[in-house]
Every structure is written in structure tokens, then in C-alpha cells.
C-alpha positions in Angstrom: -37.0 35.5 -80.6 -34.9 33.7 -78.0 -31.3 33.3 -79.2 -29.8 29.8 -79.7 -27.1 28.8 -77.2 -24.2 26.5 -78.1 -21.8 24.4 -76.1 -19.0 21.9 -76.7 -18.3 18.9 -74.5 -14.6 18.2 -74.7 -11.4 20.2 -74.9 -9.0 18.2 -77.0 -7.6 19.5 -80.3 -10.7 18.7 -82.4 -13.1 20.0 -79.8 -11.1 23.2 -79.5 -10.8 23.6 -83.3 -14.5 23.3 -83.8 -15.3 25.5 -80.7 -13.1 28.2 -82.3 -15.3 28.1 -85.5 -18.5 28.1 -83.5 -17.5 31.0 -81.2 -16.4 33.0 -84.2 -19.7 32.4 -86.0 -21.8 33.0 -82.9 -20.7 36.7 -82.8 -21.7 37.1 -86.4 -25.1 35.4 -86.2 -27.9 37.6 -84.7 -30.0 34.6 -83.7 -27.2 32.9 -81.7 -25.9 33.8 -78.2 -22.4 35.3 -78.4 -21.1 33.1 -75.5 -20.0 29.6 -76.4 -19.3 27.3 -73.5 -16.6 24.6 -73.7 -16.4 21.9 -71.1 -12.8 21.4 -69.8 -11.8 18.6 -67.4 -10.5 20.0 -64.1 -6.8 19.4 -65.0 -3.6 21.2 -64.6 -1.2 22.3 -67.3 2.2 23.6 -66.0 0.5 23.8 -62.5 -2.2 26.1 -63.8 -5.9 24.9 -64.3 -6.4 24.4 -68.0 -9.8 26.2 -67.9 -8.1 29.3 -66.4 -5.5 29.3 -69.1 -8.2 29.2 -71.8 -10.3 32.0 -70.1 -7.4 34.3 -69.3 -4.9 33.7 -72.2 -7.4 32.5 -74.8 -5.3 29.6 -75.9 -5.6 25.8 -75.2 -1.9 25.4 -74.4 -2.2 21.7 -73.7 -4.1 20.5 -76.8 -3.9 23.3 -79.3 -1.0 25.6 -78.4 -0.2 28.7 -80.4 -3.8 29.0 -81.7 -5.6 32.1 -80.5 -9.2 31.5 -79.4 -12.1 33.9 -79.5 -12.8 35.7 -76.2 -16.4 34.6 -76.2 -15.3 31.0 -75.9 -15.6 30.3 -72.2 -14.2 27.3 -70.5 -16.2 25.6 -67.7 -15.2 22.7 -65.5 -18.7 21.8 -64.5 -20.3 19.7 -67.3 -23.9 20.3 -66.3 -23.3 24.1 -66.0 -21.7 23.9 -69.5 -24.7 22.2 -71.1 -27.9 22.9 -69.1 -29.0 25.9 -71.1 -27.6 24.9 -74.5 -29.8 24.4 -77.5 -27.0 22.7 -79.5 -24.6 20.4 -77.7 -21.5 19.3 -79.6 -19.9 16.1 -78.2 -16.2 15.8 -79.0 -14.8 13.4 -76.3 -13.1 10.0 -76.5 -15.6 7.3 -77.4 -15.1 5.4 -74.2 -16.4 8.5 -72.2 -19.8 8.8 -73.9 -21.8 6.7 -71.5 -20.4 8.4 -68.4 -21.0 11.8 -70.0 -24.6 10.9 -70.9 -25.2 9.7 -67.4 -24.0 13.0 -66.0 -26.2 15.1 -68.4 -29.3 12.9 -68.2 -32.3 15.0 -67.1 -30.1 18.1 -66.7 -30.3 19.5 -70.3 -33.1 21.1 -72.3 -35.6 18.5 -73.5 -35.6 20.1 -76.9 -31.8 20.4 -77.2 -30.1 19.0 -80.2 -26.8 17.0 -80.2 -24.0 16.8 -82.7 -21.4 14.0 -82.3 -18.0 14.3 -83.8 -16.9 11.1 -82.0 -15.5 8.4 -84.3 -16.1 4.9 -83.2 -18.8 2.8 -81.5 -19.5 0.8 -78.4 -20.3 -2.9 -78.3 -23.5 -4.4 -77.1 -23.5 -7.4 -74.9 -24.2 -9.6 -77.9 -21.1 -8.3 -79.7 -23.0 -6.1 -82.1 -22.1 -2.5 -82.9 -23.9 0.3 -81.1 -23.4 3.7 -82.8 -22.3 6.6 -80.7 -25.2 8.7 -82.0 -27.6 5.9 -80.9 -26.1 6.0 -77.4 -26.7 9.7 -77.2 -30.3 9.5 -78.4 -31.1 6.5 -76.1 -29.6 8.1 -73.0 -30.5 11.8 -73.4 -33.8 11.5 -75.5 -32.7 14.2 -77.9 -32.0 14.0 -81.6 -28.3 13.6 -82.6 -26.6 14.5 -85.8 -23.1 13.3 -86.8 -20.2 15.3 -88.1 -17.4 13.3 -89.8 -14.2 13.7 -91.8 -12.5 16.3 -89.6 -9.4 14.2 -89.1 -6.7 16.7 -88.8 -7.7 19.1 -86.1 -4.6 21.3 -86.5 -5.4 22.0 -90.1 -8.9 23.2 -89.1 -7.4 25.4 -86.4 -4.8 26.8 -88.7 -7.5 27.9 -91.2 -6.4 25.5 -93.9 -9.0 24.3 -96.3 -11.0 21.4 -94.9 -14.3 19.6 -95.6 -16.7 17.8 -93.4 -20.1 16.0 -93.7 -22.9 16.5 -91.2 -25.6 13.9 -91.2 -28.9 14.9 -89.5 -32.4 13.4 -89.9 -34.3 16.7 -89.5 -33.3 18.7 -92.6 -35.1 21.8 -91.3 -31.9 22.4 -89.3 -29.7 22.5 -92.4 -29.4 26.3 -92.5 -28.7 26.5 -88.7 -25.9 23.9 -88.9 -24.4 25.5 -92.0 -24.4 28.9 -90.3 -22.8 27.5 -87.1 -20.1 25.3 -88.6 -19.1 26.8 -91.9 -16.1 29.1 -92.4 -14.3 30.5 -95.4 -12.0 27.5 -95.5 -14.2 25.0 -93.8 -16.8 23.5 -96.2 -19.7 21.8 -94.5 -22.2 19.6 -96.4 -25.4 18.6 -94.5 -27.2 15.4 -95.6 -29.9 13.2 -94.0 -27.9 9.9 -94.2 -26.8 9.8 -90.6 -25.9 6.1 -90.2 -23.8 6.0 -93.4 -21.9 9.1 -92.4 -21.2 7.6 -88.9 -20.3 4.1 -90.1 -17.9 5.5 -92.8 -16.3 7.3 -89.9 -14.9 4.1 -88.4 -14.7 1.7 -91.4 -12.1 4.0 -93.0 -9.6 3.2 -90.2 -9.6 -0.4 -91.3 -8.4 0.7 -94.7 -5.8 3.0 -93.1 -4.4 0.1 -91.1 -4.2 -2.0 -94.3 -2.5 1.0 -96.1 0.1 1.0 -93.2 0.8 -2.7 -93.6 1.5 -2.1 -97.3 3.7 0.8 -96.5 5.7 -1.4 -94.2 5.9 -4.0 -96.9 7.2 -1.2 -99.3 4.7 -2.1 -102.0 4.2 0.1 -105.0 1.6 2.8 -105.4 -0.6 0.7 -107.7 -0.9 -1.9 -105.0 -2.0 0.7 -102.4 -4.5 2.1 -104.8 -5.9 -1.4 -105.4 -6.2 -1.8 -101.6 -8.1 1.4 -101.3 -10.4 0.4 -104.2 -11.2 -3.0 -102.7 -11.5 -1.5 -99.3 -14.1 1.0 -100.5 -16.0 -1.8 -102.3 -16.1 -3.8 -99.0 -17.2 -0.6 -97.0 -20.1 -0.2 -99.5 -21.0 -3.9 -99.2 -20.8 -3.9 -95.4 -23.1 -0.9 -95.2 -25.4 -2.3 -97.8 -25.8 -5.5 -95.8 -25.9 -4.2 -92.2 -27.3 -0.7 -92.7 -29.8 -1.0 -95.5 -31.4 2.2 -96.7 -28.3 4.3 -96.7 -27.4 6.3 -99.8 -24.7 5.4 -102.3 -24.1 9.1 -102.9 -22.9 9.5 -99.3 -19.7 7.7 -100.2 -18.9 10.6 -102.6 -19.2 13.1 -99.8 -16.1 14.2 -97.8 -16.9 11.5 -95.2 -16.5 8.8 -97.8 -13.8 8.4 -100.4 -12.0 11.6 -99.5 -11.8 10.7 -95.8 -10.5 7.2 -96.6 -7.7 8.8 -98.7 -6.8 11.2 -95.8 -6.5 8.6 -93.1 -4.5 6.3 -95.5 -1.9 9.1 -95.7 -1.9 10.3 -92.2 -3.3 8.6 -89.1 -2.1 6.5 -86.2 -4.0 3.5 -87.7 -1.8 3.7 -90.8 1.3 4.1 -88.6 0.4 1.1 -86.5 0.1 -1.1 -89.6 3.5 0.1 -90.8 5.1 -0.6 -87.4 3.6 -4.1 -87.3 5.5 -5.0 -90.4 8.8 -3.2 -89.6 9.0 -4.6 -86.0 7.5 -8.0 -86.5 5.5 -7.6 -83.3 1.9 -8.5 -83.0 -0.9 -5.9 -83.0 -1.7 -6.7 -79.4 1.9 -6.3 -78.3 2.2 -2.9 -80.0 -1.1 -1.7 -78.7 0.2 -2.5 -75.2 3.6 -1.0 -75.8 2.6 2.1 -77.8 -1.0 2.8 -76.7 -0.9 1.8 -73.1 -3.1 -1.2 -73.8 -5.8 0.9 -75.7 -7.1 -0.8 -78.8 -7.0 1.8 -81.5 -10.0 2.3 -83.7 -8.7 0.5 -86.8 -8.0 -2.8 -85.1 -11.1 -2.5 -82.9 -13.2 -2.0 -86.0 -11.6 -5.0 -87.7 -12.7 -7.3 -84.9 -16.2 -5.9 -84.4 -16.9 -5.9 -88.2 -15.6 -9.4 -88.7 -17.8 -10.6 -85.8 -20.8 -9.4 -87.7 -19.5 -10.8 -91.0 -18.9 -14.2 -89.4 -22.3 -14.3 -87.8 -23.8 -14.1 -91.3 -21.2 -16.5 -92.8 -20.1 -13.8 -95.3 -16.3 -14.1 -95.0 -15.9 -14.9 -98.7 -17.7 -11.7 -99.6 -15.2 -9.6 -97.5 -11.8 -11.1 -98.4 -9.9 -7.9 -97.5 -11.7 -7.4 -94.1 -11.2 -11.1 -93.3 -7.5 -11.0 -94.0 -7.1 -7.9 -91.8 -8.9 -9.8 -89.0 -6.6 -12.8 -89.4 -3.5 -10.5 -89.2 -4.8 -8.8 -86.1 -5.4 -12.2 -84.5 -1.9 -13.4 -85.5 -3.4 -16.1 -87.8 -1.9 -14.6 -90.9 1.2 -12.6 -91.8 1.1 -9.1 -93.2 2.3 -10.5 -96.5 -1.0 -12.3 -96.8 -2.7 -8.9 -97.3 -0.8 -8.6 -100.6 -2.0 -12.1 -101.7 -5.5 -11.1 -100.8 -5.4 -8.1 -103.0 -3.9 -10.0 -105.9 -6.4 -12.8 -105.7 -9.4 -10.6 -105.0 -12.3 -11.6 -107.3 -12.6 -9.1 -110.2 -16.3 -8.5 -109.6 -18.2 -5.2 -109.9 -20.4 -4.9 -106.8 -23.9 -3.7 -107.3 -25.5 -2.7 -103.9 -29.0 -4.0 -103.5 -30.2 -2.2 -100.4 -28.6 1.2 -100.8 -30.5 4.0 -102.4 -29.0 4.8 -105.8 -27.3 7.9 -106.9 
């Protein structure tokens, strides 16, 4: 039987951390090729090509220094050469690079290849609606695409600290393959078929992280932050219930759901941005220009995209927390209004109508 070949597109900290697991498992699995390719941009680090550093020293000194990489992980600077023979292609690149990447690979990969996206975020259609990254990959490359979420802290994965992740894929016959490829003694992987919910949770959580940062800046008590998290989760469930009907309520109890929200609310740049907004008094737009080089970070980008959809359906009163965050981002409300929104939030238990029950 022909062995399965794996590659990773991307060489950042998350891409390298996952590639380390994949390369380690590839040697142990008789049905998988030992060699795992990782695409590395043709860039220099300390005047030496980064790909050469990875292949000779077996360490990604720019993005994941001090972590030894398996010798069967091979860096390539030609994207097509990296992926053309792969049966499983893992995409771990910035979200704004996905269209260019797909255009490069279009018609150059195996027609029966499978993709896994670990990219958090989305693109926007011309009408302002959200286009999921997995949908972009399927549309462009004509191959199935699963989604792996909740790997937020790449360094913890690389350092072999306990981590969890959720992989959504529609074809459950691949469950064993994906578990074999991605699992490690301290990296627990759960595979489910609720792809859209896994992916949408992957960006909605950053709105809650931004809100958590605002409350940290306001120096609110722990109960207030817990209430924000609870209301945020309710609105996440409601949003997916309205805009992605057919998803499963049980998915929110996987690592990509509640656990992931808790993680980013403690440690993420979306949380830090919220805190800085309060402490400096600057607007979100000003801070994104000053601190992010003009890049809109995922939390505030999601706030605007989500509220566009909410406003299109006239559902602002059903999403008081999301609406308040939007007004803060647009400089129409002050951060203190978030606290008022939490205090005045209707005390209603939400019963999803279009999500599949537990």
C-alpha cells in the first residue's frame, strides 16, 4: 500500500510546532512517509536562509528558537514542490495569505489530497458577508478541508506541555488517520464532524478576549469578568444558531469552545489590545495603526464583520454584548459602557432552535 505523504504550508511558531508533532509521528506510523515537508518563505535570519537553518541545525531560530526539530522535517522554499505529492496538506499561514497560496497551488496538487486548516479568521465577500477559510480552500483547490482549532499557544505545544485541540472534518472515515498524525502524549486531539462550528468558534472567541481586556483595563472584579464570559458564550451560541444552523451544541463543550474562550481571555493580543484601549484612552483604530502597523487584529475585525450580519437582520437587541463592543470599536461608546451592558443584560436563558441538541 502506498504510504501517505504530509506537508505543512507555513513556518511560523504554530506551523513549526504542529510540524514537529507530525514529523515525530510520521516515523512511528508504518503507513506514513517518514519525510514531512514544511514550506518556508525564502527569507534570511542573521544573514542565513531560514530554510537552510532548519535543515542543517534542525531548529527554527526565527519563530521557534531553542526547540529541536526532527531530522525528517525538511524545509522547502518552493511551495509547489512542498505540496505537489502530499496527501495531507496542513495550512498554517496568516489568513490574508490564503488566496495567494491557493492560487499558487491550484492544479499543482493531488486531486485526492486532503487539507487541514489551522488558520483562525475569515475573509469578507464583496457583500460584506463572512467567507470561512476552509470554504476558500475547498472552492479554490477542489479538495476537502478540515479545521483544527484551539491551538492558541504554540510555544506550549512545542515545549510538550499539555494542550488540547479540536479537529472538525466532514468525512469521519479519516478520524483514525488524523488522530494518528496529530496526537501526542501531551497533545489531545478530538475529531468531530461539526466543521463550521469549530471554525466559527475559532474567531468569535477573540471578541470575548477583547471584551475581557477592556474589563481588565477598567480593573473590574473577577465576577464581572466571569459574567462577561458567560454572556459572551451565550451570544456566540446564538450567533451560530442564527447564521450557521445545523451545528451541534455539544461542540461548544469541546476544546474549541468554552476552554478556548477561557484561554484567549487570559492570554492573547486581543485581550491586551482591549486593556491598552482603556489605559491609554486611544481609539482602537489609532492603536492598531501604532502597535500593529495598521493591521486590524482578529478580535476587532470579527466585531465589525459579525455586527454587519447582525444589523442586516435587525438583531442588535439580541446581541447586546456584541453590539456594545462594536460601538466601542467605532468610537461611539466608551469602554465603561461595556460594564453597563453586562449589568443590564437581560436575564434570559437562551434555548437554541437550529442547533442540534446534546
